[in-house]
Kinemage of the C-alpha trace (Angstrom):
@kinemage 1
@onewidth
@group {chain A} dominant
@subgroup {mainchain}
@vectorlist {calphas} color= white
{ca unk a 1} P -2.120 -10.684 12.728
{ca unk a 2} L -0.529 -11.211 16.135
{ca unk a 3} L 1.223 -7.832 16.056
{ca unk a 4} L -1.061 -5.240 17.745
{ca unk a 5} L -0.770 -1.725 19.112
{ca unk a 6} L -1.984 -1.642 22.710
{ca unk a 7} L -1.338 -0.185 26.128
{ca unk a 8} L 1.734 -2.356 26.604
{ca unk a 9} L 3.680 -0.419 23.956
{ca unk a 10} L 4.297 3.306 23.370
{ca unk a 11} L 2.233 5.082 20.725
{ca unk a 12} L 3.271 3.970 17.246
{ca unk a 13} L 4.899 0.720 18.390
{ca unk a 14} L 3.362 -2.733 18.355
{ca unk a 15} L 3.482 -5.760 20.617
{ca unk a 16} L 5.436 -8.403 18.720
{ca unk a 17} L 3.895 -11.271 20.692
{ca unk a 18} L 7.227 -12.097 22.307
{ca unk a 19} L 7.378 -9.391 24.955
{ca unk a 20} L 8.907 -6.681 22.807
{ca unk a 21} L 7.698 -3.514 21.057
{ca unk a 22} L 8.521 -2.929 17.387
{ca unk a 23} L 7.593 -0.656 14.523
{ca unk a 24} L 4.900 -1.999 12.216
{ca unk a 25} L 7.420 -2.765 9.469
{ca unk a 26} L 9.232 -5.094 11.878
{ca unk a 27} L 6.164 -7.052 12.984
{ca unk a 28} L 6.677 -10.824 12.752
{ca unk a 29} L 4.127 -13.286 11.380
{ca unk a 30} L 2.740 -16.427 12.980
{ca unk a 31} L 2.117 -19.747 11.229
{ca unk a 32} L 1.330 -23.037 12.982
{ca unk a 33} L 2.511 -21.649 16.324
{ca unk a 34} L 5.864 -20.563 14.913
{ca unk a 35} L 7.098 -16.997 14.486
{ca unk a 36} L 8.672 -15.675 11.305
{ca unk a 37} L 10.581 -12.426 10.838
{ca unk a 38} L 9.666 -9.834 8.187
{ca unk a 39} L 10.854 -10.958 4.776
{ca unk a 40} L 10.877 -14.647 5.632
{ca unk a 41} L 9.081 -17.036 3.298
{ca unk a 42} L 7.076 -20.196 3.863
{ca unk a 43} L 5.535 -22.615 1.386
{ca unk a 44} L 1.842 -23.479 1.666
{ca unk a 45} L 0.878 -26.143 -0.867
{ca unk a 46} L 2.311 -24.754 -4.125
{ca unk a 47} L 2.257 -21.107 -3.007
{ca unk a 48} L 4.944 -18.948 -1.422
{ca unk a 49} L 3.987 -16.609 1.418
{ca unk a 50} L 6.155 -13.688 2.550
{ca unk a 51} L 5.898 -12.021 5.954
{ca unk a 52} L 5.181 -8.291 5.531
{ca unk a 53} L 4.284 -5.982 8.426
{ca unk a 54} L 2.747 -8.802 10.454
{ca unk a 55} L 0.689 -10.229 7.613
{ca unk a 56} L 1.314 -13.019 5.118
{ca unk a 57} L 1.379 -11.957 1.475
{ca unk a 58} L 0.908 -15.115 -0.613
{ca unk a 59} L 1.017 -15.986 -4.285
{ca unk a 60} L -2.264 -17.294 -5.641
{ca unk a 61} L -1.268 -20.267 -7.759
{ca unk a 62} L -3.878 -23.026 -8.065
{ca unk a 63} L -2.275 -26.218 -6.783
{ca unk a 64} L -2.285 -29.857 -7.863
{ca unk a 65} L -4.854 -32.038 -6.170
{ca unk a 66} L -3.733 -35.231 -4.434
{ca unk a 67} L -5.768 -38.298 -3.533
{ca unk a 68} L -4.199 -40.952 -1.330
{ca unk a 69} L -5.256 -44.599 -1.046
{ca unk a 70} L -3.313 -46.594 1.508
{ca unk a 71} L -3.277 -49.579 3.817
{ca unk a 72} L -6.465 -51.479 4.541
{ca unk a 73} L -8.998 -49.410 2.643
{ca unk a 74} L -8.095 -45.885 3.788
{ca unk a 75} L -8.848 -42.959 1.488
{ca unk a 76} L -8.010 -39.266 1.544
{ca unk a 77} L -9.854 -37.447 -1.246
{ca unk a 78} L -8.588 -34.563 -3.369
{ca unk a 79} L -10.466 -32.218 -1.025
{ca unk a 80} L -9.087 -33.830 2.146
{ca unk a 81} L -12.010 -36.004 3.267
{ca unk a 82} L -10.845 -39.102 5.149
{ca unk a 83} L -12.837 -42.333 5.105
{ca unk a 84} L -12.475 -46.123 5.136
{ca unk a 85} L -14.003 -48.548 2.657
{ca unk a 86} L -13.298 -52.279 2.573
{ca unk a 87} L -14.805 -53.522 -0.670
{ca unk a 88} L -13.396 -56.513 -2.547
{ca unk a 89} L -13.787 -55.627 -6.226
{ca unk a 90} L -12.525 -53.202 -8.869
{ca unk a 91} L -13.539 -49.613 -8.060
{ca unk a 92} L -13.214 -46.277 -9.837
{ca unk a 93} L -10.638 -44.297 -7.896
{ca unk a 94} L -11.031 -41.271 -10.149
{ca unk a 95} L -11.985 -40.458 -13.724
{ca unk a 96} L -13.179 -37.580 -15.849
{ca unk a 97} L -15.950 -39.616 -17.489
{ca unk a 98} L -18.675 -38.143 -15.284
{ca unk a 99} L -22.340 -37.253 -15.660
{ca unk a 100} L -23.693 -37.795 -19.137
{ca unk a 101} L -22.883 -41.263 -20.482
{ca unk a 102} L -21.844 -39.659 -23.759
{ca unk a 103} L -19.460 -37.215 -22.064
{ca unk a 104} L -15.876 -37.332 -23.238
{ca unk a 105} L -12.956 -37.910 -20.939
{ca unk a 106} L -9.244 -38.541 -21.057
{ca unk a 107} L -8.527 -40.962 -18.205
{ca unk a 108} L -9.841 -43.449 -15.689
{ca unk a 109} L -7.965 -44.990 -12.752
{ca unk a 110} L -9.284 -48.232 -11.279
{ca unk a 111} L -8.167 -49.743 -7.970
{ca unk a 112} L -8.281 -53.516 -7.626
{ca unk a 113} L -9.080 -54.240 -3.980
{ca unk a 114} L -8.493 -57.722 -2.602
{ca unk a 115} L -8.744 -59.283 0.883
{ca unk a 116} L -5.783 -58.496 3.102
{ca unk a 117} L -5.412 -60.893 6.054
{ca unk a 118} L -8.236 -62.935 7.578
{ca unk a 119} L -10.267 -60.163 9.237
{ca unk a 120} L -12.158 -59.149 6.095
{ca unk a 121} L -10.368 -55.879 5.334
{ca unk a 122} L -9.127 -55.191 1.813
{ca unk a 123} L -6.056 -53.537 0.282
{ca unk a 124} L -5.392 -51.956 -3.079
{ca unk a 125} L -3.112 -54.511 -4.684
{ca unk a 126} L -3.193 -53.316 -8.290
{ca unk a 127} L -4.007 -50.165 -10.235
{ca unk a 128} L -5.330 -49.895 -13.789
{ca unk a 129} L -4.814 -46.649 -15.697
{ca unk a 130} L -6.867 -45.991 -18.832
{ca unk a 131} L -5.612 -43.095 -20.940
{ca unk a 132} L -7.446 -41.539 -23.864
{ca unk a 133} L -10.963 -42.156 -25.171
{ca unk a 134} L -10.219 -45.602 -26.603
{ca unk a 135} L -7.544 -46.051 -23.996
{ca unk a 136} L -4.004 -47.014 -23.458
{ca unk a 137} L -4.193 -49.316 -20.487
{ca unk a 138} L -1.498 -49.904 -17.932
{ca unk a 139} L -1.676 -52.219 -14.973
{ca unk a 140} L 0.573 -51.605 -11.992
{ca unk a 141} L 0.894 -54.852 -10.090
{ca unk a 142} L 3.310 -56.941 -8.014
{ca unk a 143} L 6.151 -54.413 -7.855
{ca unk a 144} L 6.104 -53.820 -11.618
{ca unk a 145} L 3.900 -52.397 -14.337
{ca unk a 146} L 2.952 -53.544 -17.786
{ca unk a 147} L 0.929 -52.262 -20.693
{ca unk a 148} L -1.808 -54.800 -21.325
{ca unk a 149} L -3.751 -53.121 -24.100
{ca unk a 150} L -3.148 -50.405 -26.652
{ca unk a 151} L -5.993 -49.161 -28.807
{ca unk a 152} L -6.186 -46.242 -31.186
{ca unk a 153} L -7.534 -43.226 -29.317
{ca unk a 154} L -6.766 -39.645 -28.422
{ca unk a 155} L -3.056 -38.971 -28.169
{ca unk a 156} L -2.227 -39.178 -24.462
{ca unk a 157} L 1.463 -39.736 -24.004
{ca unk a 158} L 2.908 -41.021 -20.744
{ca unk a 159} L 6.251 -41.580 -19.067
{ca unk a 160} L 7.294 -43.775 -16.178
{ca unk a 161} L 10.260 -43.589 -13.856
{ca unk a 162} L 11.345 -44.918 -10.488
{ca unk a 163} L 12.028 -42.524 -7.609
{ca unk a 164} L 13.378 -44.370 -4.590
{ca unk a 165} L 10.953 -47.246 -4.083
{ca unk a 166} L 8.129 -45.420 -5.854
{ca unk a 167} L 6.957 -46.014 -9.401
{ca unk a 168} L 5.835 -42.743 -10.996
{ca unk a 169} L 3.636 -42.663 -14.102
{ca unk a 170} L 2.989 -39.230 -15.590
{ca unk a 171} L 0.672 -38.544 -18.525
{ca unk a 172} L 0.502 -35.602 -20.913
{ca unk a 173} L -3.129 -34.921 -19.895
{ca unk a 174} L -2.128 -33.763 -16.394
{ca unk a 175} L -2.524 -37.052 -14.531
{ca unk a 176} L 0.210 -38.483 -12.314
{ca unk a 177} L 0.239 -41.697 -10.311
{ca unk a 178} L 2.795 -42.508 -7.605
{ca unk a 179} L 2.816 -46.080 -6.276
{ca unk a 180} L 4.992 -47.603 -3.548
{ca unk a 181} L 4.653 -51.063 -5.156
{ca unk a 182} L 2.776 -52.216 -2.079
{ca unk a 183} L -0.539 -50.780 -0.866
{ca unk a 184} L -0.092 -46.993 -1.118
{ca unk a 185} L -1.092 -44.954 -4.156
{ca unk a 186} L -1.014 -41.192 -4.693
{ca unk a 187} L -3.015 -39.745 -7.585
{ca unk a 188} L -2.200 -36.170 -8.586
{ca unk a 189} L -4.261 -34.012 -10.953
{ca unk a 190} L -3.622 -30.582 -12.406
{ca unk a 191} L -6.059 -27.779 -11.469
{ca unk a 192} L -7.716 -28.145 -14.898
{ca unk a 193} L -9.653 -31.088 -13.465
{ca unk a 194} L -11.267 -29.150 -10.625
{ca unk a 195} L -14.926 -30.110 -10.413
{ca unk a 196} L -14.620 -32.418 -13.429
{ca unk a 197} L -13.754 -35.767 -11.826
{ca unk a 198} L -15.663 -38.404 -9.899
{ca unk a 199} L -15.028 -41.663 -8.042
{ca unk a 200} L -13.766 -42.701 -4.617
{ca unk a 201} L -11.309 -39.774 -4.636
{ca unk a 202} L -14.148 -37.225 -4.758
{ca unk a 203} L -14.818 -34.404 -7.194
{ca unk a 204} L -11.858 -32.043 -6.541
{ca unk a 205} L -13.932 -28.877 -6.122
{ca unk a 206} L -12.420 -27.659 -2.814
{ca unk a 207} L -15.534 -28.814 -0.917
{ca unk a 208} L -15.107 -31.994 1.088
{ca unk a 209} L -18.764 -32.084 2.183
{ca unk a 210} L -19.920 -33.247 -1.259
{ca unk a 211} L -17.194 -35.821 -1.900
{ca unk a 212} L -19.591 -38.715 -1.279
{ca unk a 213} L -21.244 -38.286 -4.679
{ca unk a 214} L -22.343 -41.640 -6.084
{ca unk a 215} L -22.021 -42.862 -9.648
{ca unk a 216} L -25.637 -41.775 -10.237
{ca unk a 217} L -24.876 -38.259 -8.980
{ca unk a 218} L -26.629 -38.525 -5.609
{ca unk a 219} L -25.154 -37.162 -2.396
{ca unk a 220} L -24.520 -39.852 0.230
{ca unk a 221} L -23.551 -39.558 3.884
{ca unk a 222} L -22.646 -43.227 4.313
{ca unk a 223} L -19.191 -44.286 3.116
{ca unk a 224} L -20.358 -47.824 2.349
{ca unk a 225} L -23.218 -46.720 0.093
{ca unk a 226} L -20.896 -44.264 -1.632
{ca unk a 227} L -18.135 -46.834 -2.126
{ca unk a 228} L -20.468 -49.543 -3.395
{ca unk a 229} L -21.748 -47.249 -6.137
{ca unk a 230} L -18.283 -47.083 -7.702
{ca unk a 231} L -17.690 -50.814 -8.118
{ca unk a 232} L -17.000 -51.883 -11.691
{ca unk a 233} L -18.764 -55.246 -11.674
{ca unk a 234} L -22.343 -55.898 -10.532
{ca unk a 235} L -21.196 -59.427 -9.685
{ca unk a 236} L -19.267 -58.129 -6.645
{ca unk a 237} L -21.096 -58.146 -3.329
{ca unk a 238} L -21.906 -54.821 -1.679
{ca unk a 239} L -20.170 -53.966 1.578
{ca unk a 240} L -22.894 -53.926 4.237
{ca unk a 241} L -21.022 -53.347 7.499
{ca unk a 242} L -17.853 -51.774 8.764
{ca unk a 243} L -15.109 -54.168 9.798
{ca unk a 244} L -13.387 -53.710 13.165
{ca unk a 245} L -10.249 -55.843 12.945
{ca unk a 246} L -9.109 -55.141 16.515
{ca unk a 247} L -12.388 -56.644 17.745
{ca unk a 248} L -11.884 -59.655 15.495
{ca unk a 249} L -8.250 -60.072 16.623
{ca unk a 250} L -8.195 -58.559 20.146
{ca unk a 251} L -4.825 -60.134 20.963
{ca unk a 252} L -3.197 -57.805 18.423
{ca unk a 253} L -4.701 -54.598 19.763
{ca unk a 254} L -2.184 -53.762 22.506
{ca unk a 255} L 0.767 -54.354 20.158
{ca unk a 256} L -0.865 -52.230 17.470
{ca unk a 257} L -1.574 -49.332 19.852
{ca unk a 258} L 1.971 -49.423 21.238
{ca unk a 259} L 3.643 -49.396 17.836
{ca unk a 260} L 1.322 -46.825 16.268
{ca unk a 261} L 1.739 -44.432 19.180
{ca unk a 262} L 4.803 -43.098 17.345
{ca unk a 263} L 2.317 -41.004 15.344
{ca unk a 264} L 0.986 -39.282 18.480
{ca unk a 265} L 4.351 -39.193 20.259
{ca unk a 266} L 7.293 -36.770 20.361
{ca unk a 267} L 8.791 -37.984 17.075
{ca unk a 268} L 6.000 -36.230 15.150
{ca unk a 269} L 5.436 -33.399 17.652
{ca unk a 270} L 6.412 -30.729 15.121
{ca unk a 271} L 3.593 -31.901 12.863
{ca unk a 272} L 0.742 -32.273 15.362
{ca unk a 273} L -0.375 -28.651 15.129
{ca unk a 274} L -0.390 -28.838 11.319
{ca unk a 275} L -1.927 -32.254 10.630
{ca unk a 276} L -4.281 -33.938 13.097
{ca unk a 277} L -2.550 -37.207 14.048
{ca unk a 278} L -5.639 -38.962 15.427
{ca unk a 279} L -7.212 -40.212 12.146
{ca unk a 280} L -3.832 -41.569 11.059
{ca unk a 281} L -3.195 -43.175 14.445
{ca unk a 282} L -6.585 -44.889 14.282
{ca unk a 283} L -5.880 -46.048 10.718
{ca unk a 284} L -2.502 -47.381 11.821
{ca unk a 285} L -4.038 -49.407 14.679
{ca unk a 286} L -6.705 -50.669 12.285
{ca unk a 287} L -4.074 -51.855 9.804
{ca unk a 288} L -1.753 -53.337 12.408
{ca unk a 289} L -4.636 -55.400 13.799
{ca unk a 290} L -5.832 -56.509 10.379
{ca unk a 291} L -2.499 -57.678 8.903
{ca unk a 292} L -2.475 -61.092 10.540
{ca unk a 293} L -1.227 -63.170 7.612
{ca unk a 294} L 2.325 -61.903 7.543
{ca unk a 295} L 3.515 -58.450 6.545
{ca unk a 296} L 2.287 -56.835 9.760
{ca unk a 297} L 5.345 -54.593 9.908
{ca unk a 298} L 4.746 -53.560 6.300
{ca unk a 299} L 1.195 -52.526 7.183
{ca unk a 300} L 2.464 -50.546 10.162
{ca unk a 301} L 5.179 -48.835 8.120
{ca unk a 302} L 2.771 -47.890 5.341
{ca unk a 303} L 0.380 -46.357 7.869
{ca unk a 304} L 3.078 -44.259 9.531
{ca unk a 305} L 4.467 -43.256 6.131
{ca unk a 306} L 1.028 -41.943 5.165
{ca unk a 307} L 1.066 -39.536 8.118
{ca unk a 308} L 4.665 -38.566 7.396
{ca unk a 309} L 3.661 -37.728 3.828
{ca unk a 310} L 0.895 -35.409 5.012
{ca unk a 311} L 3.341 -33.769 7.417
{ca unk a 312} L 5.788 -33.159 4.594
{ca unk a 313} L 3.024 -31.503 2.560
{ca unk a 314} L 2.397 -29.238 5.563
{ca unk a 315} L 6.080 -28.248 5.695
{ca unk a 316} L 6.836 -30.429 8.736
{ca unk a 317} L 9.485 -32.868 7.536
{ca unk a 318} L 10.006 -35.638 10.087
{ca unk a 319} L 12.847 -38.161 9.941
{ca unk a 320} L 11.102 -41.023 11.672
{ca unk a 321} L 12.744 -44.094 10.155
{ca unk a 322} L 15.510 -45.673 12.223
{ca unk a 323} L 17.514 -48.919 12.048
{ca unk a 324} L 14.821 -50.403 14.302
{ca unk a 325} L 11.734 -48.814 12.709
{ca unk a 326} L 10.903 -49.547 9.068
{ca unk a 327} L 14.503 -49.307 7.909
{ca unk a 328} L 13.896 -51.707 5.020
{ca unk a 329} L 11.625 -49.064 3.433
{ca unk a 330} L 14.132 -46.228 3.693
{ca unk a 331} L 13.923 -44.077 0.559
{ca unk a 332} L 17.115 -42.115 1.037
């Protein structure tokens, strides 16, 4: 609590952090360098926190987990670990078929990664969703989706709808996929899956330090070794080195840094104290350098949108799109 009783205030009154002295019941609360009056509420993930006597009193709901895959091989796991992996193959993004080969599960989500540009980086261009033990299969691809197989299995119903430019697929087993029909995918799971999933999105156990668990159950520290273990076909080559597209295409670097500086600039200032902009800025520069076969503005917009999404989750809504910046992807 920022509200303390000290020599600056008379006995029984408390410093409110703003130069005044108040009774304890009138103490404000601080969150992300902003002050809130007693009785005011904020939202943190799926919980509501109320300011009471200088302290936050929060509900204790267990929240949905979200994994984000975007741009040229950027991943943010359910537990918030950020890493890059540029493999060209089909990879398990997340599934609940983990551990014992005979273990039962209700879903598997596969990302189809293909080369993006000429620098060697890859993008997620299609998503396969397997639902049920024997599986309903859907394939989201090329701005549309289609069901390509339907076998008899456990009853897992699903619905799809379009929200703005996003395709949303929601299943009755607590799995939701949100796709921008380009290179950004959000996978949401209910809390029931905590500690029960595996793949590139991690294990959803609130511990990011063990997210690099391979298909064989070993803990890895290297993103490449971890990513390679989740490829679907042994015919695909392993990724053996990190790609640095700005070194491969140095003439694009200054343009990329200039454009991506919007993430670290005043437009997103309200978010900087809540979500570290640097990893997203670096990812943006990476993508802007790598998209050299057309669509460079799309890569830039997707990278900035990824940071904006994290800001929104942290209760820092930023209106960053303008007629000159990514207007063609306006959702409103």
